[in-house]
C-alpha positions in Angstrom: -2.8 -13.6 10.1 -4.5 -11.0 12.1 -6.1 -9.1 9.2 -9.4 -11.1 8.9 -12.0 -8.3 8.9 -13.9 -8.2 5.7 -13.4 -5.3 3.3 -15.3 -4.2 0.2 -15.8 -7.4 -1.8 -16.2 -8.0 -5.5 -19.4 -9.8 -6.2 -18.9 -13.6 -6.7 -22.1 -13.8 -8.8 -22.6 -17.4 -7.7 -19.6 -18.5 -9.8 -19.4 -22.2 -10.7 -15.8 -21.8 -11.8 -13.1 -19.6 -10.5 -10.7 -18.7 -13.3 -7.5 -17.4 -11.9 -4.9 -15.7 -14.0 -1.3 -16.6 -13.0 1.4 -14.1 -13.9 4.8 -15.2 -12.4 6.7 -12.5 -14.4 10.3 -12.4 -13.2 12.8 -14.0 -10.8 11.3 -15.7 -7.8 7.8 -15.1 -9.1 8.2 -18.4 -10.9 8.9 -20.1 -7.6 6.4 -18.6 -5.2 3.3 -18.5 -7.4 3.1 -22.4 -7.6 2.8 -22.3 -3.8 -0.1 -19.9 -3.9 -1.7 -22.2 -6.5 -1.2 -25.3 -4.4 -2.8 -23.6 -1.4 -5.9 -22.6 -3.4 -6.2 -26.2 -4.8 -5.9 -27.6 -1.2 -9.2 -25.9 -0.4 -11.1 -28.4 -2.5 -14.8 -28.0 -2.7 -15.0 -25.2 -0.2 -14.6 -22.8 -3.1 -15.8 -23.1 -6.7 -14.0 -25.3 -9.1 -10.7 -23.5 -10.0 -9.1 -23.2 -13.4 -5.7 -21.5 -13.8 -4.7 -19.4 -16.8 -0.9 -19.0 -17.3 -0.1 -15.5 -18.6 3.0 -13.7 -19.7 4.6 -10.4 -18.6 7.7 -9.0 -17.1 11.2 -7.7 -17.8 12.5 -11.1 -18.8 9.7 -11.3 -21.3 10.5 -7.8 -22.5 14.2 -8.7 -23.2 12.9 -11.5 -25.4 10.1 -9.7 -27.2 10.4 -6.0 -26.7 7.1 -5.9 -24.9 6.7 -6.2 -21.1 2.9 -6.6 -21.1 1.4 -8.4 -24.1 -2.1 -7.3 -25.1 -3.1 -11.0 -24.9 -2.4 -11.0 -21.1 -4.5 -7.8 -20.6 -7.4 -9.2 -22.7 -7.4 -12.5 -20.9 -7.6 -10.8 -17.5 -10.4 -8.5 -18.7 -12.5 -11.1 -20.5 -11.6 -14.6 -19.2 -10.5 -14.4 -15.6 -12.3 -13.9 -12.3 -9.2 -12.7 -10.5 -5.4 -13.0 -10.8 -2.1 -13.5 -8.9 1.1 -11.7 -9.9 4.5 -13.0 -8.9 7.2 -10.3 -9.0 8.7 -7.9 -11.5 12.3 -6.9 -12.2 12.3 -3.2 -13.0 15.8 -1.9 -13.8 17.0 1.1 -11.9 18.5 2.5 -15.2 16.4 3.8 -18.1 15.7 1.0 -20.6 14.3 2.3 -23.9 10.7 1.0 -24.5 10.3 -0.7 -21.1 7.7 0.2 -18.6 6.7 -1.8 -15.5 3.9 -4.3 -16.3 2.5 -4.3 -12.8 2.1 -0.5 -12.9 0.4 -0.8 -16.3 -1.9 -3.6 -15.1 -3.1 -1.5 -12.1 -4.1 1.3 -14.5 -5.6 -0.8 -17.3 -7.7 -2.9 -14.8 -8.5 0.2 -12.6 -7.0 -1.5 -9.6 -6.9 1.7 -7.6 -6.2 0.3 -4.2 -3.2 -1.6 -3.0 -4.1 -3.1 0.3 -1.1 -4.4 2.4 -1.7 -6.0 5.8 1.4 -6.2 7.9 0.9 -8.5 10.9 3.1 -10.5 13.2 2.2 -14.0 14.3 1.4 -14.2 18.0 3.0 -16.9 20.1 -0.4 -18.5 20.6 -3.8 -18.2 18.9 -5.2 -16.5 22.0 -2.6 -13.7 22.1 -2.8 -10.5 20.1 0.0 -10.0 17.5 2.6 -7.4 18.4 2.2 -5.8 15.0 -1.2 -5.5 13.2 -1.7 -2.8 10.7 -2.9 -2.2 7.2 -1.4 0.1 4.6 -3.9 1.3 2.0 -2.0 2.7 -0.9 -3.4 4.7 -3.8 -2.4 2.7 -6.8 -2.8 4.7 -10.0 -1.2 8.1 -9.8 1.3 10.2 -7.8 4.8 10.0 -9.3 3.9 6.6 -10.8 2.3 8.3 -13.8 5.9 8.3 -15.0 5.8 11.7 -16.7 9.5 12.7 -16.7 11.6 15.0 -18.7 15.2 15.9 -18.9 16.6 19.1 -20.3 20.0 20.9 -20.3 20.1 24.1 -18.4 22.8 26.6 -17.5 24.3 24.3 -14.9 23.9 21.0 -16.8 21.2 18.4 -17.0 17.9 19.1 -15.3 15.4 16.3 -14.7 11.7 16.8 -13.8 8.9 14.5 -12.8 5.2 15.5 -12.8 3.2 14.3 -9.8 -0.5 13.8 -10.3 -3.0 13.8 -7.4 -6.7 13.9 -8.3 -9.7 14.4 -6.2 -11.4 11.3 -7.7 -8.5 9.0 -6.9 -8.0 10.4 -3.4 -11.7 10.0 -2.7 -11.8 6.4 -3.9 -8.8 5.4 -1.9 -10.2 7.3 1.1 -13.5 5.5 0.9 -11.7 2.1 0.8 -9.5 3.1 3.8 -12.5 4.2 5.8 -14.3 0.9 5.0 -11.3 -1.1 6.1 -10.9 0.9 9.3 -14.7 0.6 10.1 -14.4 -3.2 10.0 -11.4 -3.5 12.3 -11.7 -3.5 16.1 -9.8 -0.3 16.7 -11.5 1.7 13.9 -8.5 4.0 13.6 -7.3 5.7 10.4 -4.1 7.7 9.9 -3.7 9.9 6.8 -0.1 10.0 5.6 1.0 13.1 3.7 3.7 15.8 3.4 1.4 18.8 2.9 3.6 21.0 5.0 5.9 21.0 1.9 3.7 19.8 -0.9 0.7 21.9 0.1 -1.2 21.6 -3.2 -0.8 17.9 -4.2 -0.6 16.4 -0.7 -3.0 19.1 0.5 -5.6 17.9 -2.0 -5.1 14.2 -0.9 -5.4 15.1 2.8 -8.4 17.3 2.4 -10.2 14.8 0.1 -9.7 11.8 2.4 -10.7 13.8 5.5 -13.9 14.8 3.7 -15.0 11.2 3.0 -17.3 11.0 6.1 -19.2 14.0 4.7 -19.9 12.6 1.3 -23.6 12.3 0.3 -25.1 9.0 1.4 -22.6 8.3 4.3 -25.2 9.4 6.9 -22.8 9.1 9.9 -21.5 5.7 8.7 -18.0 6.5 9.7 -18.7 8.4 13.0 -17.0 5.6 14.9 -13.7 5.9 13.0 -11.1 8.0 14.6 -9.1 10.0 12.1 -5.5 11.1 12.6 -2.7 12.5 10.4 1.0 12.0 10.2 3.7 13.5 8.1 5.3 10.7 6.1 8.9 11.1 7.4 7.7 11.1 11.1 5.4 8.2 10.3 8.3 6.1 9.3 10.3 7.3 12.3 7.5 6.4 14.7 6.9 3.1 13.0 10.3 1.9 14.2 10.8 4.1 17.3 7.5 3.2 18.9 5.8 0.5 16.9 3.5 -0.3 19.9 1.5 2.6 21.4 1.2 0.8 24.8 3.7 -2.0 24.5 1.1 -4.3 23.1 -1.0 -2.6 20.4 0.5 -1.3 17.1 0.7 2.5 17.1 -1.0 2.4 13.7 -4.1 0.6 12.7 -5.0 1.6 9.1 -2.7 4.0 7.2 -3.8 5.6 3.9 -1.3 7.2 1.7 -0.5 8.4 -1.9 1.2 5.9 -4.1 4.9 6.5 -3.4 4.5 7.0 0.4 2.4 3.8 0.6 5.0 1.8 -1.2 7.8 3.0 1.1 5.8 2.7 4.3 4.6 -0.9 3.7 8.1 -2.1 2.8 9.5 -0.5 5.9 6.7 -2.0 8.1 7.7 -5.4 6.8 10.9 -5.2 8.8 8.7 -5.2 12.0 7.5 -8.7 11.2 10.8 -10.2 10.0 10.8 -10.3 6.3 9.3 -8.9 3.1 8.6 -12.6 2.3 5.8 -12.5 4.8 3.8 -9.5 3.6 1.0 -9.9 1.1 -1.2 -7.5 -0.8 -4.1 -7.2 -3.2 -4.5 -4.8 -6.0 -8.3 -4.1 -5.8 -10.8 -2.2 -7.9 -14.6 -2.3 -8.0 -14.8 -5.3 -10.4 -11.4 -7.1 -10.2 -8.8 -8.1 -7.7 -5.2 -9.3 -8.2 -3.1 -10.7 -5.4 0.6 -9.7 -5.3 3.3 -10.4 -2.7 5.0 -7.2 -1.6 8.6 -8.5 -2.2 10.4 -8.1 -5.5 11.9 -10.5 -7.9 15.1 -11.2 -5.8 17.3 -12.1 -8.7 20.2 -13.0 -6.3 18.3 -16.0 -5.1 16.1 -16.9 -8.1 16.3 -20.5 -9.1 17.7 -21.7 -5.8 14.4 -22.9 -4.3 15.0 -20.8 -1.1 12.5 -18.0 -1.7 9.9 -17.5 0.9 6.5 -18.5 -0.6 4.4 -17.3 2.4 3.7 -13.8 1.1 2.4 -15.2 -2.2 0.2 -17.7 -0.3 -1.1 -15.0 2.0 -1.8 -12.9 -1.1 -3.9 -15.8 -2.5 -5.9 -15.8 0.8 -6.4 -12.0 0.6 -7.6 -12.4 -3.0 -10.1 -15.0 -2.0 -11.3 -12.8 0.9 -11.9 -9.9 -1.4 -14.0 -12.2 -3.6 -16.1 -13.2 -0.6 -14.6 -16.7 0.1 -13.8 -15.9 3.7 -13.7 -19.6 5.0 -11.1 -20.5 2.4 -9.1 -17.5 3.2 -9.2 -18.2 6.9 -8.0 -21.8 6.3 -5.0 -20.7 4.3 -4.1 -17.9 6.8 -4.4 -20.2 9.8 -2.1 -22.8 8.1 0.5 -20.1 7.3 0.3 -18.8 10.9 0.8 -22.3 12.3 3.9 -22.9 10.2 5.4 -19.6 11.3 4.5 -20.1 14.9 6.0 -23.6 15.0 9.2 -22.3 13.4 10.5 -25.7 12.2 10.0 -25.2 8.4 11.1 -21.8 7.4 13.2 -20.4 4.5 16.6 -18.7 5.1 15.2 -15.1 5.3 13.5 -16.2 8.5 16.5 -18.0 9.9 15.5 -21.4 8.7 17.0 -23.9 6.3 13.9 -25.2 4.4 13.4 -25.0 0.7 10.5 -23.1 -0.9 8.8 -26.4 -1.9 9.1 -27.8 1.6 7.4 -24.8 3.1 4.6 -25.0 0.6 4.2 -28.7 1.4 3.9 -27.9 5.1 1.3 -25.2 4.5 -0.8 -27.4 2.2 -0.7 -30.2 4.7 -2.1 -27.9 7.4 -4.8 -26.6 5.1 
């Protein structure tokens, strides 16, 4: 895919073995993660010897045990794994006593403060530029996802409130990550997404902190070449669909940085521009650990039918490897995925094809 510029990498420390935690969690996570594993294994000796550690989490696990994220999983990731891949999670829309999303918890426990989501179309040939090529950089640890909610009964009935947390520290960290990514892309353009015309304190702090990144001690003009713009979140989504290409060729956005909730919505919306959520990868990244995660959900309506699109999970594996510094292996996986999409003969139903999940995986592995 088009996003091949390096971003801040976790030191590989000359690893002889790459221990990768696998957390399929719920639904189609069990069907797409084996594809990501197969793609990594196909790289052979171009990366360190790989060992895979199967780990438990998810709503399905919660219904059996009363615990969505066992402590053994967290400890294995913290102490025994170099990195990880997460499949998908089923979080019910109703309140379930005792349940909390394991992926949200993992992001906080492992301090994976950045969710990096490249959204890129596949050009008709290797020489052409993709019609869509942008990166959403989503703050991953706070905003409304702190899940501090209360419900009371007032004069007019029930009243529900949610506390939204935006801190200078988290905004600064995600801002630095976004500037780094923008700096290493050809256009060097960063758009700050907010709603500070209404949420002047919380979004105002996010906006001001990100804008101040180039003035931080030690930057010394490092980001002078990055063009910074702003966009209100509602108009950003509108423009994303109304005018996805600024000149008919180039994506109107390059790098978008946003608080947690906005980033989640924008990246899912942007997936529509490239055909399917089944194509969009991400990594949850911190300073010492990285976890790949396809953007799509658990898709219970198609789980177990062998028709889920594995390409987002495979691309997430490539992003994870890139973040660890294994750029050659990441390039090989991404080129193989692009070739399969470009050829169009082996695609799952979400892309208009008739192929099975396992058949698409086999096709990608063959091209790796």
